[in-house]
C-alpha atoms as a printed R data frame, in Angstrom:
    type eleno elety resid chain resno        x       y      z
1   ATOM     1    CA   SER     A     1 -113.440 215.770 45.991
2   ATOM     2    CA   ASP     A     2 -113.499 217.621 42.728
3   ATOM     3    CA   LYS     A     3 -116.631 219.742 43.594
4   ATOM     4    CA   VAL     A     4 -114.984 220.715 46.766
5   ATOM     5    CA   ALA     A     5 -111.889 221.664 44.955
6   ATOM     6    CA   ILE     A     6 -113.792 223.771 42.567
7   ATOM     7    CA   ALA     A     7 -115.887 225.441 45.472
8   ATOM     8    CA   ALA     A     8 -112.538 226.159 47.153
9   ATOM     9    CA   GLN     A     9 -111.549 227.677 44.232
10  ATOM    10    CA   LEU     A    10 -110.773 231.588 44.422
11  ATOM    11    CA   ASP     A    11 -112.241 234.053 42.081
12  ATOM    12    CA   ALA     A    12 -111.246 237.704 40.668
13  ATOM    13    CA   THR     A    13 -114.350 240.105 40.480
14  ATOM    14    CA   GLY     A    14 -114.501 243.625 39.409
15  ATOM    15    CA   ILE     A    15 -111.284 243.496 37.330
16  ATOM    16    CA   ASN     A    16 -110.361 247.140 36.002
17  ATOM    17    CA   LEU     A    17 -107.061 248.202 34.531
18  ATOM    18    CA   MET     A    18 -106.387 251.952 34.429
19  ATOM    19    CA   LEU     A    19 -103.108 254.071 33.048
20  ATOM    20    CA   LEU     A    20 -101.843 256.344 35.288
21  ATOM    21    CA   ASP     A    21  -99.360 258.954 34.366
22  ATOM    22    CA   LYS     A    22  -95.701 260.180 35.955
23  ATOM    23    CA   ARG     A    23  -97.752 262.144 38.760
24  ATOM    24    CA   GLY     A    24  -99.890 258.730 39.479
25  ATOM    25    CA   LYS     A    25 -103.141 260.490 38.208
26  ATOM    26    CA   SER     A    26 -105.322 258.290 35.947
27  ATOM    27    CA   THR     A    27 -104.926 259.067 32.157
28  ATOM    28    CA   SER     A    28 -106.688 257.831 29.082
29  ATOM    29    CA   LYS     A    29 -103.650 258.822 26.487
30  ATOM    30    CA   LEU     A    30 -101.133 255.838 26.078
31  ATOM    31    CA   ARG     A    31  -98.510 257.970 25.295
32  ATOM    32    CA   LYS     A    32  -98.617 259.875 28.414
33  ATOM    33    CA   ALA     A    33  -98.959 256.820 30.504
34  ATOM    34    CA   LYS     A    34  -95.893 255.774 32.915
35  ATOM    35    CA   ARG     A    35  -97.725 252.590 34.714
36  ATOM    36    CA   PHE     A    36 -100.832 250.473 34.597
37  ATOM    37    CA   GLN     A    37 -102.809 250.078 37.830
38  ATOM    38    CA   LEU     A    38 -104.899 246.927 38.053
39  ATOM    39    CA   ASN     A    39 -107.771 246.817 40.409
40  ATOM    40    CA   PHE     A    40 -110.127 243.703 41.518
41  ATOM    41    CA   ALA     A    41 -110.972 241.802 44.611
42  ATOM    42    CA   LEU     A    42 -110.844 238.228 45.535
43  ATOM    43    CA   ALA     A    43 -114.169 237.326 45.938
44  ATOM    44    CA   LYS     A    44 -115.782 236.247 49.544
45  ATOM    45    CA   ASN     A    45 -115.344 232.141 49.598
46  ATOM    46    CA   VAL     A    46 -115.918 230.339 52.783
47  ATOM    47    CA   THR     A    47 -114.413 226.787 51.501
48  ATOM    48    CA   ALA     A    48 -111.345 228.501 50.549
49  ATOM    49    CA   GLN     A    49 -108.297 227.556 52.454
50  ATOM    50    CA   SER     A    50 -107.190 230.825 54.617
51  ATOM    51    CA   GLY     A    51 -103.659 232.219 54.510
52  ATOM    52    CA   MET     A    52 -101.005 233.642 52.666
53  ATOM    53    CA   LYS     A    53 -101.745 233.656 48.995
54  ATOM    54    CA   THR     A    54  -99.483 234.572 46.150
55  ATOM    55    CA   VAL     A    55 -101.391 236.453 43.154
56  ATOM    56    CA   TYR     A    56  -99.805 236.145 39.926
57  ATOM    57    CA   VAL     A    57 -100.975 238.478 36.753
58  ATOM    58    CA   ARG     A    58  -99.877 238.560 33.313
59  ATOM    59    CA   LEU     A    59 -100.586 241.531 31.356
60  ATOM    60    CA   ASN     A    60 -100.586 240.831 27.565
61  ATOM    61    CA   THR     A    61  -99.960 243.666 24.995
62  ATOM    62    CA   PRO     A    62 -102.405 243.592 21.379
63  ATOM    63    CA   THR     A    63  -99.196 241.694 19.847
64  ATOM    64    CA   GLY     A    64  -99.320 239.282 22.706
65  ATOM    65    CA   ALA     A    65  -95.993 240.306 24.152
66  ATOM    66    CA   LEU     A    66  -95.834 240.139 28.009
67  ATOM    67    CA   LEU     A    67  -95.532 243.390 29.801
68  ATOM    68    CA   GLY     A    68  -93.059 243.550 32.725
69  ATOM    69    CA   ASN     A    69  -91.166 241.145 34.533
70  ATOM    70    CA   ALA     A    70  -91.867 240.027 38.109
71  ATOM    71    CA   GLY     A    71  -91.017 236.401 37.772
72  ATOM    72    CA   THR     A    72  -92.524 232.926 37.009
73  ATOM    73    CA   PHE     A    73  -94.997 230.567 38.285
74  ATOM    74    CA   ASN     A    74  -96.602 227.588 37.709
75  ATOM    75    CA   TYR     A    75  -99.672 227.022 35.428
76  ATOM    76    CA   GLU     A    76 -100.905 223.533 34.222
77  ATOM    77    CA   ASN     A    77  -97.445 221.896 34.137
78  ATOM    78    CA   LYS     A    78  -96.080 225.017 32.297
79  ATOM    79    CA   SER     A    79  -93.844 227.494 34.112
80  ATOM    80    CA   LEU     A    80  -95.215 231.372 32.987
81  ATOM    81    CA   ASP     A    81  -93.707 234.457 33.517
82  ATOM    82    CA   CYS     A    82  -96.114 237.143 35.213
83  ATOM    83    CA   SER     A    83  -96.284 240.909 35.080
84  ATOM    84    CA   MET     A    84  -97.040 241.619 38.362
85  ATOM    85    CA   LYS     A    85  -97.132 239.299 41.772
86  ATOM    86    CA   LYS     A    86  -98.429 240.411 45.427
87  ATOM    87    CA   MET     A    87  -98.553 238.307 48.725
88  ATOM    88    CA   VAL     A    88 -102.015 238.769 50.231
89  ATOM    89    CA   GLU     A    89 -103.327 237.279 53.319
90  ATOM    90    CA   TYR     A    90 -106.596 235.911 52.811
91  ATOM    91    CA   GLY     A    91 -109.415 235.075 55.222
92  ATOM    92    CA   GLY     A    92 -112.431 233.883 53.285
93  ATOM    93    CA   ASN     A    93 -113.795 237.392 53.109
94  ATOM    94    CA   GLU     A    94 -113.864 239.858 50.202
95  ATOM    95    CA   THR     A    95 -110.045 241.171 49.634
96  ATOM    96    CA   PRO     A    96 -109.650 244.270 47.547
97  ATOM    97    CA   MET     A    97 -106.224 244.100 45.599
98  ATOM    98    CA   THR     A    98 -104.385 246.991 43.773
99  ATOM    99    CA   LEU     A    99 -101.177 246.079 41.857
100 ATOM   100    CA   TYR     A   100  -99.061 248.517 39.695
101 ATOM   101    CA   CYS     A   101  -96.748 247.543 36.420
102 ATOM   102    CA   ASP     A   102  -94.173 250.063 35.371
103 ATOM   103    CA   ILE     A   103  -93.984 250.924 31.383
104 ATOM   104    CA   ASN     A   104  -90.991 250.831 30.202
105 ATOM   105    CA   GLN     A   105  -91.524 250.440 26.702
106 ATOM   106    CA   ALA     A   106  -93.481 252.035 23.756
107 ATOM   107    CA   ILE     A   107  -97.001 250.585 24.086
108 ATOM   108    CA   ASP     A   108  -99.639 251.041 21.420
109 ATOM   109    CA   GLY     A   109 -103.027 250.891 21.303
110 ATOM   110    CA   GLY     A   110 -105.278 247.963 21.026
111 ATOM   111    CA   THR     A   111 -106.587 245.337 23.516
112 ATOM   112    CA   TYR     A   112 -104.720 244.614 26.213
113 ATOM   113    CA   ARG     A   113 -105.429 241.349 28.461
114 ATOM   114    CA   VAL     A   114 -105.082 240.654 31.759
115 ATOM   115    CA   SER     A   115 -105.052 237.084 33.564
116 ATOM   116    CA   ILE     A   116 -105.026 236.501 37.017
117 ATOM   117    CA   PHE     A   117 -103.646 233.319 39.017
118 ATOM   118    CA   VAL     A   118 -103.734 232.121 42.518
119 ATOM   119    CA   ASP     A   119 -102.809 228.139 43.639
120 ATOM   120    CA   GLY     A   120 -102.150 227.804 40.125
121 ATOM   121    CA   ASN     A   121 -105.731 228.364 39.021
122 ATOM   122    CA   LEU     A   122 -106.470 230.795 36.412
123 ATOM   123    CA   ILE     A   123 -109.242 232.898 38.526
124 ATOM   124    CA   GLY     A   124 -110.028 235.766 36.463
125 ATOM   125    CA   SER     A   125 -109.382 237.680 33.182
126 ATOM   126    CA   LYS     A   126 -110.302 240.356 31.333
127 ATOM   127    CA   SER     A   127 -109.510 242.605 28.277
128 ATOM   128    CA   PHE     A   128 -109.182 246.486 27.941
129 ATOM   129    CA   THR     A   129 -109.024 248.312 24.824
130 ATOM   130    CA   PHE     A   130 -106.927 251.802 25.214
131 ATOM   131    CA   GLU     A   131 -106.564 254.159 22.081
């Protein structure tokens, strides 16, 4: 049953974080950035249970601070804050997703860490460096 639980766990693939300016266009300059755009896909998984899933994303700054405030979720018997969340209908096939996080504070250059959670599991994480 442990193997089935592991096989049924979702996986986030193709994780990409971009900066958007006030017009919604991609930018490489942090000082012009007004929001983060996160793109990824929930990988195809025929053993995963279909239905509505809530995807929670934590976006940490280079100093470790969490950006955004979209509520809390449970992970490993702890309640964690999340930067973004989105409900999605998952049917076992690859499901592309895009989430946004507004920037309402000064942000610094460095390495930002994205962590994606579904059903109480960490399904993907990746670091991005912005100058």
